[in-house]
C-alpha positions in Angstrom: 88.5 21.9 -68.9 88.4 18.5 -67.5 84.8 19.0 -67.1 84.0 20.8 -70.3 86.1 17.4 -72.1 84.2 15.3 -70.0 80.9 16.9 -71.0 81.4 16.8 -74.3 83.0 13.3 -74.9 81.6 11.4 -72.4 78.4 10.1 -74.8 80.6 10.0 -77.8 84.1 8.2 -77.0 83.8 5.5 -75.1 87.8 5.0 -75.4 87.7 9.2 -74.0 85.5 8.7 -71.4 87.4 5.4 -70.2 90.9 8.0 -70.3 89.6 10.8 -68.5 87.7 8.6 -65.8 91.1 6.5 -65.1 92.9 10.0 -64.5 90.0 11.0 -62.3 90.1 7.8 -60.2 94.4 8.0 -60.2 94.0 11.6 -59.1 90.9 10.8 -56.0 93.1 8.0 -55.2 96.4 9.8 -54.7 94.4 12.1 -52.5 92.7 9.3 -50.3 96.8 8.2 -49.8 97.7 12.1 -49.2 94.7 12.2 -46.4 95.8 8.6 -44.8 99.1 9.8 -44.2 98.0 13.2 -43.1 96.0 11.7 -40.5 98.1 9.3 -39.4 101.6 12.3 -38.7 98.2 13.9 -37.1 98.2 17.1 -39.7 95.0 16.2 -40.5 92.1 15.2 -38.8 91.1 11.3 -39.3 87.9 10.4 -41.6 85.5 7.4 -41.7 86.7 6.8 -45.3 89.3 8.6 -46.7 88.4 7.5 -50.4 84.6 8.8 -50.3 86.1 12.3 -48.6 88.8 12.3 -51.3 85.9 12.2 -54.3 83.7 15.0 -52.2 86.5 17.2 -52.0 87.7 15.9 -55.3 83.9 17.7 -56.8 83.6 20.2 -54.2 86.8 22.2 -56.0 85.8 21.1 -59.3 82.2 22.6 -59.1 84.0 25.5 -57.3 86.3 26.0 -60.3 83.2 25.5 -62.5 81.1 28.4 -60.8 84.1 30.6 -60.4 84.5 30.4 -64.2 80.9 31.0 -64.9 80.1 33.8 -62.3 83.8 35.1 -63.2 84.2 35.8 -59.4 86.6 34.0 -57.0 83.5 33.6 -54.5 83.1 29.5 -55.3 86.1 29.3 -54.8 86.6 31.3 -51.5 84.1 29.0 -50.2 85.3 26.3 -51.0 88.3 27.0 -49.8 86.7 28.1 -46.3 84.9 24.7 -46.7 87.6 22.4 -46.8 90.0 24.0 -44.0 86.7 24.2 -41.7 86.2 20.1 -42.2 
């Protein structure tokens, strides 16, 4: 829904685009915090830049969700999971 909504309103409404971007930023920041906490307690490997890693994880899963919906297949989600757990 975020992809569809974001793509539809990004060029039409600066305030809506800014709101969506703020939500994205908060979510990615939270993922980065969780990666930092996980690396501190040893449950997640250390990453050179947790913010960049969080952005890439979000993008990977957002893309996988979109492709899964488009193809009506779980394969993109399964591939994203395999890649995420391997990393």
